[in-house]
Backbone bond lengths (Angstrom), bond angles and torsions (degrees), N, CA, C in turn:
res aa  C-N    CA-C-N  psi(-1)  N-CA   C-N-CA  omega(-1)  CA-C   N-CA-C  phi
1 F - - - 1.469 - - 1.527 110.24 -
2 L 1.338 116.28 -47.73 1.460 120.29 -178.75 1.527 111.41 -65.82
3 V 1.330 116.77 -40.89 1.471 119.95 179.19 1.526 110.47 -63.85
4 G 1.350 116.08 -45.92 1.462 119.88 -178.65 1.511 112.45 -60.19
5 W 1.346 116.28 -49.55 1.471 119.59 -178.36 1.525 112.18 -72.81
6 G 1.334 117.12 -36.66 1.459 119.50 178.49 1.514 112.11 -64.07
7 Y 1.346 115.11 -43.48 1.462 119.69 178.58 1.523 110.74 -66.71
8 W 1.321 116.63 -39.40 1.465 122.39 179.23 1.521 110.72 -58.62
9 I 1.329 116.63 -50.58 1.471 121.04 -176.76 1.528 111.15 -68.93
10 S 1.339 116.85 -46.08 1.465 119.45 -177.43 1.523 111.24 -66.33
11 S 1.335 117.56 -32.05 1.465 120.49 -176.54 1.512 111.94 -69.65
12 W 1.338 117.65 -49.68 1.461 116.19 -177.85 1.524 111.62 -72.12
13 S 1.336 117.27 -23.89 1.465 119.14 173.15 1.532 110.09 -67.57
14 A 1.337 116.06 -38.72 1.464 120.33 179.21 1.523 110.95 -66.43
15 V 1.339 117.62 -39.58 1.468 120.42 178.23 1.525 110.30 -59.66
16 A 1.333 116.47 -42.64 1.465 120.17 178.47 1.525 110.70 -60.64
17 A 1.333 116.89 -44.36 1.466 120.92 -179.19 1.528 111.17 -64.06
18 I 1.341 116.65 -41.69 1.470 120.38 -179.64 1.525 110.68 -66.83
19 A 1.338 116.94 -39.40 1.463 120.21 178.56 1.521 110.95 -63.44
20 V 1.323 117.14 -39.18 1.469 120.86 178.02 1.529 109.95 -66.44
21 A 1.345 117.01 -41.93 1.466 120.36 178.07 1.523 110.79 -61.86
22 M 1.332 117.06 -42.98 1.461 120.96 178.33 1.519 111.03 -59.62
23 T 1.335 116.35 -41.14 1.459 120.98 179.31 1.522 110.76 -62.35
24 G 1.332 116.85 -38.14 1.462 119.92 178.32 1.514 112.23 -62.93
25 Y 1.337 116.87 -42.15 1.468 119.97 178.38 1.530 110.81 -66.86
26 L 1.333 116.56 -40.20 1.462 119.55 177.77 1.518 110.95 -63.74
27 G 1.339 116.20 -35.04 1.464 119.94 178.97 1.514 112.99 -63.67
28 D 1.344 116.90 -30.46 1.467 119.59 176.45 1.523 111.02 -67.89
29 L 1.332 116.51 -29.14 1.466 120.84 -179.49 1.520 111.89 -89.80
30 A 1.337 116.93 -37.58 1.472 122.22 -179.25 1.531 107.85 -135.93
31 P 1.342 117.79 88.18 1.471 121.80 -174.13 1.523 114.34 -54.80
32 A 1.331 118.50 -26.07 1.466 120.69 -178.59 1.527 111.52 -61.70
33 L 1.321 117.10 -25.95 1.463 120.52 -177.76 1.523 112.47 -71.00
34 T 1.318 117.06 -20.47 1.470 120.32 -177.93 1.529 111.71 -130.28
35 R 1.339 116.55 24.14 1.472 119.71 -175.72 1.521 111.79 -64.13
36 T 1.320 116.95 -33.39 1.460 121.50 177.85 1.527 108.56 -128.99
37 P 1.335 118.21 159.62 1.468 119.59 176.59 1.522 112.54 -56.64
38 A 1.339 116.79 -37.05 1.463 119.78 179.23 1.527 111.09 -65.27
39 A 1.332 116.93 -40.44 1.462 120.75 179.15 1.528 110.52 -65.00
40 A 1.340 116.53 -42.80 1.463 120.45 179.73 1.533 110.88 -63.55
41 A 1.341 115.87 -44.18 1.468 119.39 178.66 1.523 110.61 -63.79
42 G 1.331 116.58 -40.69 1.462 120.39 179.32 1.519 112.14 -62.36
43 T 1.340 116.58 -38.54 1.458 120.29 178.57 1.525 111.21 -64.99
44 A 1.337 116.75 -45.35 1.459 121.17 -179.67 1.521 111.02 -64.35
45 I 1.332 116.64 -45.02 1.468 120.71 -178.43 1.523 110.75 -67.09
46 S 1.333 116.81 -38.72 1.466 120.41 179.44 1.525 111.03 -60.38
47 A 1.338 116.76 -39.96 1.460 120.16 179.33 1.525 110.60 -63.61
48 I 1.330 116.98 -42.78 1.470 120.85 -179.99 1.524 110.30 -65.41
49 V 1.335 117.13 -42.33 1.472 120.98 -179.61 1.532 110.32 -63.37
50 L 1.333 116.80 -44.47 1.465 120.68 179.32 1.525 111.06 -60.07
51 L 1.319 116.61 -47.18 1.462 120.22 -178.56 1.526 111.35 -67.70
52 T 1.324 117.02 -32.54 1.466 120.77 176.45 1.524 110.52 -62.28
53 A 1.328 115.85 -46.55 1.463 120.24 179.89 1.523 111.10 -61.28
54 V 1.336 116.50 -41.93 1.469 120.46 -179.63 1.532 110.59 -62.87
55 N 1.333 116.44 -42.74 1.465 119.52 -176.47 1.516 112.70 -74.73
56 I 1.323 118.11 -27.31 1.462 119.93 174.52 1.527 110.14 -69.39
57 A 1.333 116.54 -34.36 1.462 121.20 -178.29 1.522 112.51 -61.76
58 G 1.324 117.39 -27.34 1.463 119.21 178.39 1.510 111.97 156.16
59 V 1.318 116.83 152.00 1.458 121.11 -178.54 1.527 110.72 -64.18
60 R 1.329 116.63 -31.05 1.463 119.61 -179.62 1.526 110.97 -63.60
61 W 1.351 116.81 -43.06 1.457 120.00 -179.70 1.524 111.55 -68.12
62 G 1.338 116.01 -41.19 1.456 119.28 178.09 1.515 111.86 -62.97
63 A 1.337 116.59 -41.62 1.460 120.53 179.44 1.530 111.17 -66.91
64 R 1.330 116.25 -40.48 1.474 119.42 179.16 1.517 111.32 -62.21
65 L 1.326 116.70 -40.86 1.459 120.22 179.57 1.525 110.56 -64.89
66 A 1.334 117.12 -43.36 1.471 120.59 179.13 1.525 110.94 -62.87
67 V 1.343 116.62 -41.33 1.464 120.35 178.92 1.528 110.77 -66.38
68 A 1.342 117.46 -42.74 1.461 120.87 179.56 1.521 111.32 -61.18
69 A 1.338 117.05 -42.23 1.461 120.46 178.39 1.523 110.78 -64.78
70 T 1.325 116.47 -37.45 1.469 120.05 179.57 1.522 110.99 -66.19
71 V 1.327 116.76 -45.64 1.462 120.60 178.88 1.529 110.09 -63.20
72 G 1.332 116.58 -42.65 1.459 120.83 -178.76 1.511 113.55 -62.04
73 K 1.333 117.39 -33.60 1.465 118.96 -179.70 1.526 111.91 -86.18
74 L 1.356 117.28 -26.95 1.461 119.76 -177.61 1.527 112.88 -77.00
75 L 1.320 117.63 -38.07 1.468 119.88 -175.98 1.527 112.82 -57.90
76 P 1.362 119.24 -49.17 1.477 118.10 177.40 1.530 112.28 -63.43
77 L 1.337 117.06 -35.75 1.462 119.25 179.69 1.523 110.89 -67.14
78 L 1.339 116.80 -38.03 1.466 120.00 175.86 1.527 110.49 -64.19
79 L 1.334 116.46 -35.88 1.467 120.70 176.33 1.526 110.47 -62.74
80 I 1.336 116.16 -44.12 1.464 120.26 179.68 1.516 110.93 -63.88
81 V 1.340 116.85 -43.21 1.466 120.57 179.20 1.528 110.32 -63.58
82 G 1.345 116.67 -42.61 1.457 120.14 -179.92 1.515 112.68 -64.25
83 A 1.347 116.69 -46.48 1.463 120.29 178.84 1.519 110.95 -69.11
84 G 1.338 115.78 -37.14 1.458 119.39 -179.58 1.515 112.79 -66.49
85 A 1.342 116.67 -30.99 1.460 119.71 179.68 1.525 111.35 -59.60
86 L 1.344 116.89 -29.52 1.464 121.20 179.47 1.516 111.89 -79.01
87 A 1.339 116.18 -17.03 1.470 120.54 -177.73 1.522 112.59 -107.16
88 V 1.321 117.71 5.67 1.464 121.36 -178.60 1.519 110.56 -71.39
89 S 1.319 115.14 134.57 1.460 121.40 172.88 1.528 108.00 -100.40
90 V 1.316 116.80 121.16 1.461 120.57 -177.26 1.526 110.93 -59.57
91 A 1.321 116.86 -32.09 1.467 120.69 -179.88 1.525 111.53 -61.30
92 N 1.346 116.15 -30.09 1.467 119.69 -179.27 1.523 112.64 -72.85
93 L 1.320 117.26 -13.43 1.462 120.79 -178.45 1.532 112.40 -94.29
94 R 1.343 116.15 -1.76 1.464 119.54 -178.03 1.527 110.20 -76.10
95 W 1.320 116.30 135.42 1.472 121.70 176.72 1.529 109.05 -88.23
96 D 1.329 116.35 127.15 1.468 120.73 176.02 1.525 111.78 -90.28
97 A 1.343 116.49 -22.25 1.469 119.98 -178.99 1.517 108.62 -159.29
98 W 1.333 115.34 157.60 1.461 119.84 175.90 1.520 109.71 -76.30
99 P 1.339 118.05 144.93 1.469 119.63 177.17 1.520 111.09 -68.54
100 S 1.339 115.46 153.08 1.460 119.96 177.55 1.532 109.55 -77.24
101 F 1.341 115.58 167.40 1.463 119.61 176.99 1.528 110.41 -60.71
102 G 1.327 116.75 -37.10 1.466 120.70 179.55 1.510 111.97 -62.57
103 Q 1.337 115.93 -41.42 1.469 119.47 179.32 1.516 111.69 -67.71
104 V 1.339 116.78 -36.81 1.465 120.17 176.22 1.526 109.94 -62.95
105 G 1.333 116.43 -40.42 1.466 120.63 178.32 1.514 112.21 -63.34
106 E 1.344 116.34 -43.18 1.467 119.41 178.85 1.528 111.20 -63.18
107 A 1.314 116.68 -41.67 1.470 120.36 178.85 1.523 110.80 -65.79
108 S 1.331 116.89 -36.39 1.460 120.55 -179.91 1.524 111.54 -64.17
109 L 1.333 116.70 -37.22 1.469 119.91 178.00 1.520 110.54 -61.30
110 V 1.325 116.92 -41.77 1.466 120.58 178.56 1.531 109.92 -63.79
111 L 1.331 116.25 -41.74 1.463 119.82 -178.51 1.524 111.94 -67.69
112 F 1.339 117.31 -36.89 1.465 119.19 175.83 1.515 110.01 -57.99
113 F 1.328 116.57 -42.32 1.472 120.47 -179.86 1.525 110.21 -68.97
114 A 1.326 116.43 -41.32 1.469 120.38 -176.35 1.520 112.38 -63.19
115 F 1.346 116.87 -33.13 1.459 120.08 -177.33 1.523 112.62 -99.80
116 A 1.325 117.46 4.15 1.464 119.97 176.04 1.528 109.11 -72.10
117 G 1.321 116.31 155.29 1.453 120.14 176.26 1.508 114.58 105.42
118 A 1.337 117.59 -5.97 1.468 119.43 179.79 1.526 111.49 -61.30
119 E 1.346 115.27 -28.50 1.473 118.47 -179.86 1.527 111.97 -64.47
120 C 1.340 116.47 -19.50 1.468 119.41 179.96 1.526 112.01 -66.78
121 A 1.327 117.46 -17.94 1.465 120.14 177.16 1.519 111.30 -75.77
122 V 1.335 117.42 -18.16 1.457 121.63 -175.06 1.530 111.62 -92.28
123 T 1.344 117.08 -38.22 1.467 119.55 -171.29 1.525 114.72 -61.00
124 P 1.346 121.24 -35.27 1.477 118.71 175.88 1.518 113.08 -88.08
125 G 1.348 117.56 20.58 1.465 120.92 -174.49 1.510 113.79 -58.64
126 G 1.350 117.54 -30.47 1.455 120.00 179.79 1.513 113.60 -67.50
127 E 1.350 116.60 -14.63 1.470 120.55 -179.81 1.525 111.66 -112.19
128 I 1.328 116.98 12.42 1.463 122.27 -179.60 1.521 109.09 -107.00
129 R 1.321 116.34 137.95 1.454 120.36 178.35 1.532 110.01 -69.78
130 D 1.333 117.35 128.89 1.462 124.43 178.68 1.532 111.42 50.47
131 P 1.351 117.92 59.46 1.466 120.53 -174.82 1.522 114.44 -63.42
132 S 1.339 117.57 -31.35 1.469 118.90 -178.29 1.527 111.49 -64.36
133 R 1.318 116.44 -22.75 1.472 120.70 177.76 1.522 111.40 -100.44
134 T 1.344 116.67 -40.98 1.462 121.55 -173.66 1.525 112.42 -72.68
135 V 1.341 116.55 -46.16 1.461 120.06 -174.13 1.533 112.45 -64.60
136 P 1.345 120.39 -49.04 1.476 118.54 178.10 1.521 112.83 -59.50
137 R 1.338 116.70 -39.85 1.469 118.89 178.33 1.523 110.74 -63.21
138 G 1.329 116.10 -41.93 1.461 119.28 178.87 1.523 112.04 -63.87
139 L 1.341 116.39 -43.26 1.463 121.02 -180.00 1.534 111.29 -62.57
140 L 1.328 116.35 -52.51 1.462 120.36 -176.10 1.529 111.29 -68.76
141 G 1.334 116.13 -43.65 1.462 119.28 -179.92 1.516 112.00 -65.60
142 G 1.344 116.34 -43.20 1.461 119.76 179.17 1.517 112.36 -64.38
143 T 1.333 116.94 -41.14 1.464 120.29 179.96 1.527 110.97 -66.17
144 A 1.330 117.21 -42.60 1.466 120.67 179.03 1.528 110.78 -62.06
145 F 1.336 116.14 -42.27 1.462 119.38 178.48 1.526 111.08 -62.86
146 L 1.351 116.19 -43.46 1.458 119.92 -178.25 1.527 111.99 -63.13
147 I 1.327 117.09 -40.78 1.469 119.56 178.33 1.527 110.03 -58.40
148 A 1.331 116.45 -49.39 1.464 120.59 -179.37 1.530 111.01 -64.13
149 F 1.332 116.43 -40.71 1.463 120.35 -176.68 1.535 111.26 -69.58
150 Y 1.330 117.00 -43.57 1.469 120.00 178.78 1.526 110.83 -62.30
151 C 1.341 117.16 -40.06 1.462 120.23 177.45 1.537 110.80 -62.76
152 A 1.328 115.99 -41.39 1.466 119.83 179.88 1.526 111.07 -64.83
153 V 1.332 116.89 -41.87 1.465 120.88 178.75 1.523 110.44 -62.88
154 Q 1.333 116.39 -44.62 1.469 120.36 -179.00 1.528 111.08 -64.29
155 L 1.334 117.20 -47.25 1.462 120.86 -178.90 1.530 111.14 -63.37
156 T 1.329 116.48 -39.41 1.467 119.87 178.41 1.523 110.99 -64.93
157 S 1.338 116.57 -46.99 1.470 120.31 -179.20 1.521 110.99 -62.17
158 Q 1.332 116.41 -45.94 1.467 120.57 -179.64 1.526 110.46 -65.96
159 G 1.333 116.62 -41.87 1.451 120.09 -176.91 1.510 113.71 -69.33
160 V 1.332 117.34 -30.54 1.474 120.63 179.72 1.526 111.63 -84.51
161 L 1.329 116.64 -43.61 1.469 120.14 -173.68 1.522 113.24 -89.85
162 G 1.322 118.36 -29.45 1.451 120.31 -178.29 1.519 111.76 64.56
163 P 1.338 118.24 -142.03 1.471 120.98 -179.61 1.525 113.39 -58.85
164 A 1.332 117.27 -22.74 1.473 120.79 -178.83 1.522 112.41 -68.35
165 I 1.333 117.37 -10.64 1.461 119.05 -178.82 1.526 111.16 -62.21
166 G 1.326 116.80 -29.81 1.456 120.19 179.83 1.508 114.30 -74.34
167 E 1.331 116.84 -9.49 1.464 121.53 -178.89 1.522 112.41 -98.29
168 Q 1.321 117.44 3.62 1.467 120.73 -173.42 1.521 113.51 -96.32
169 G 1.329 117.42 4.14 1.462 119.66 179.73 1.522 110.18 63.41
170 G 1.343 115.66 -130.38 1.451 119.85 -178.35 1.514 113.81 -96.45
171 A 1.332 118.05 13.62 1.472 119.71 -175.27 1.524 112.41 -132.73
172 P 1.339 118.40 54.18 1.470 118.52 179.16 1.516 112.94 -66.56
173 L 1.342 118.10 -32.25 1.458 119.96 -178.83 1.525 111.17 -67.66
174 A 1.335 116.43 -34.08 1.468 119.61 175.73 1.523 110.35 -63.73
175 A 1.341 116.57 -37.76 1.462 120.07 178.10 1.520 111.10 -67.18
176 V 1.348 116.85 -37.50 1.463 120.77 176.73 1.525 110.08 -62.71
177 A 1.333 116.42 -46.74 1.464 120.60 -179.11 1.529 110.95 -63.35
178 E 1.331 116.48 -38.49 1.469 119.55 179.34 1.519 110.73 -66.15
179 R 1.334 116.61 -38.18 1.459 119.34 179.32 1.531 110.83 -69.58
180 L 1.330 116.97 -33.42 1.461 120.41 -178.34 1.523 112.97 -80.71
181 F 1.352 116.55 -41.89 1.469 120.75 -170.74 1.527 114.14 -122.09
182 G 1.333 118.04 3.95 1.456 119.67 -178.21 1.518 111.48 83.26
183 A 1.339 115.74 -162.18 1.462 120.99 -176.58 1.525 111.58 -60.40
184 G 1.320 117.12 -32.58 1.458 120.40 179.21 1.517 112.29 -62.63
185 G 1.334 117.11 -30.98 1.453 120.60 178.75 1.512 112.12 -66.14
186 R 1.333 116.37 -38.88 1.466 119.35 177.97 1.527 110.45 -65.04
187 G 1.327 115.90 -40.58 1.466 119.47 176.85 1.513 111.72 -62.69
188 L 1.331 116.41 -35.82 1.462 121.01 178.94 1.529 110.56 -63.10
189 V 1.334 116.64 -43.07 1.462 120.06 179.84 1.524 110.61 -66.95
190 L 1.342 117.12 -39.81 1.466 119.79 177.82 1.533 110.37 -61.69
191 A 1.339 116.49 -41.67 1.464 120.04 178.42 1.526 110.56 -64.46
192 C 1.350 117.05 -40.60 1.461 120.91 177.90 1.522 110.79 -62.90
193 T 1.334 116.08 -38.95 1.463 119.71 -179.22 1.520 110.48 -66.37
194 A 1.339 116.53 -42.45 1.466 119.66 176.70 1.522 110.55 -61.80
195 L 1.331 116.72 -42.00 1.466 120.62 178.92 1.519 110.71 -66.80
196 A 1.345 116.52 -35.49 1.468 120.17 179.31 1.526 110.54 -63.73
197 T 1.332 116.82 -43.48 1.464 118.93 179.47 1.527 110.89 -66.94
198 L 1.342 117.14 -35.39 1.455 119.86 175.41 1.528 110.23 -63.17
199 G 1.335 116.55 -40.45 1.460 120.47 177.91 1.515 112.25 -63.76
200 V 1.341 116.85 -37.78 1.467 120.40 177.05 1.530 110.00 -63.43
201 L 1.335 116.02 -43.93 1.465 120.08 178.02 1.527 110.93 -61.21
202 A 1.335 116.18 -43.56 1.463 120.62 -178.67 1.526 110.47 -62.39
203 G 1.332 116.61 -45.69 1.453 120.09 179.99 1.518 112.65 -66.74
204 D 1.328 116.28 -36.60 1.462 119.85 -179.47 1.522 111.46 -69.04
205 L 1.339 116.85 -44.41 1.465 119.92 179.31 1.524 111.71 -68.69
206 L 1.321 116.95 -21.04 1.461 120.71 174.09 1.516 111.11 -75.69
207 A 1.338 117.01 -46.28 1.465 120.62 -168.33 1.522 114.41 -94.21
208 T 1.324 117.38 -46.56 1.460 119.66 -168.69 1.526 113.99 -62.78
209 P 1.352 120.84 -45.25 1.465 118.05 179.62 1.525 113.31 -56.76
210 R 1.321 117.13 -30.94 1.468 119.93 -179.68 1.523 112.31 -71.14
211 S 1.326 117.25 -21.76 1.466 119.34 179.61 1.525 111.77 -72.62
212 F 1.329 117.01 -14.60 1.461 119.82 -178.42 1.529 112.81 -91.48
213 I 1.333 117.34 -7.85 1.469 120.00 -179.72 1.524 111.66 -61.13
214 P 1.347 119.88 -52.93 1.469 118.32 -179.41 1.530 112.91 -64.47
215 V 1.345 116.49 -31.81 1.471 119.34 178.21 1.528 109.84 -66.40
216 A 1.349 115.90 -40.95 1.461 120.01 177.77 1.527 111.18 -68.38
217 E 1.324 117.26 -38.40 1.461 120.72 178.70 1.529 111.66 -64.66
218 D 1.325 116.69 -28.43 1.467 121.25 177.90 1.524 112.20 -85.24
219 G 1.343 117.00 1.89 1.453 120.72 175.36 1.513 115.33 81.99
220 M 1.334 117.81 14.12 1.466 120.08 -178.42 1.523 112.81 -102.47
221 L 1.328 117.38 -4.38 1.457 125.20 167.45 1.531 105.55 -133.81
222 P 1.345 118.32 161.68 1.468 119.42 179.59 1.532 112.13 -51.24
223 A 1.322 116.87 134.41 1.473 121.61 -174.55 1.521 112.68 -60.85
224 A 1.338 116.91 -28.56 1.468 120.11 -178.13 1.521 112.14 -61.56
225 L 1.324 117.58 -24.45 1.461 120.52 -178.82 1.524 112.09 -66.04
226 A 1.314 117.71 -16.49 1.464 121.22 178.49 1.526 112.46 -90.01
227 S 1.346 117.32 -0.44 1.471 120.39 -178.09 1.522 111.04 -65.49
228 V 1.339 115.62 140.39 1.463 122.12 -179.96 1.527 108.68 -117.73
229 H 1.339 116.45 133.74 1.463 121.84 -179.87 1.525 109.89 -62.37
230 S 1.325 116.62 134.41 1.468 120.67 -174.56 1.521 112.94 -65.67
231 R 1.329 117.30 -31.08 1.470 119.64 -177.53 1.520 111.82 -100.23
232 C 1.333 117.82 -48.04 1.461 121.46 -175.71 1.522 112.78 -80.15
233 R 1.344 117.17 -18.68 1.468 122.46 -179.72 1.526 112.13 60.89
234 T 1.313 116.93 36.07 1.465 122.16 178.24 1.528 109.48 -119.30
235 P 1.335 118.72 152.65 1.466 121.69 178.56 1.530 110.79 -76.68
236 Y 1.310 116.15 72.86 1.465 121.80 -168.76 1.520 113.13 -65.00
237 V 1.348 118.03 -35.27 1.468 119.68 179.53 1.530 110.02 -65.35
238 A 1.334 116.73 -43.83 1.464 120.54 179.06 1.527 110.77 -63.93
239 I 1.343 116.71 -41.98 1.464 120.46 -179.11 1.525 110.71 -64.70
240 I 1.337 117.09 -47.66 1.461 120.95 -178.16 1.534 110.88 -64.89
241 T 1.331 116.31 -43.81 1.477 119.91 -179.99 1.535 110.63 -63.61
242 Y 1.301 115.38 -44.34 1.472 121.27 179.80 1.533 110.34 -60.50
243 A 1.327 116.12 -46.21 1.468 120.63 179.74 1.518 111.50 -66.02
244 A 1.327 117.38 -41.59 1.473 121.20 -179.55 1.527 111.43 -62.33
245 L 1.333 116.57 -43.26 1.456 120.18 176.88 1.520 111.32 -64.26
246 S 1.313 116.16 -38.81 1.478 120.35 178.08 1.516 110.48 -62.52
């Protein structure tokens, strides 16, 4: 009961936070979208409504949208890593001292967040073809790719920026892109970040509502949340309720 309700509340609160963050990144690219609080709220809500409609239409459409957003954000980042590899200074990769235990702890918190979400590959398993084969391959393959990709991003950023990486706040990759491609590179990273948050929203609205079906079937959440659309075969009540709360 506590897990079901705790996850329910924390999840739709997280969707709201991610939608607001996405709106902020979009505002850097198109200020009209966030010129007033009403405009910013409208942009965030519009994104949630659009993704809700896509996910009600069917798991295939929701999955395609999540995959498209992932590909769209990865391609520019791979370009930055590839171009940055040619601009890396080996001297910038030298360690002058070992990190403290506190610094290791801070980095670990970021990594816990970065690798969270793997469970989202399991929750729509009932609507995936051959899930016992597909889901483990997706989990292991995706995790292996992310480890290699995160290492490449870190090495590129450190190798290009050197000691200046600590002066970039939360946007060192934007600084790398700006150094490699000029002002347009920074805009590219901002666009990728906005697309990344949209992809997170798409994946969350695809997976999380389905995790509440067994909890509702066991009587620990409202039974209506387990309802499945007769034509689309999607948990439309859970999706709509989840989006509305968000």
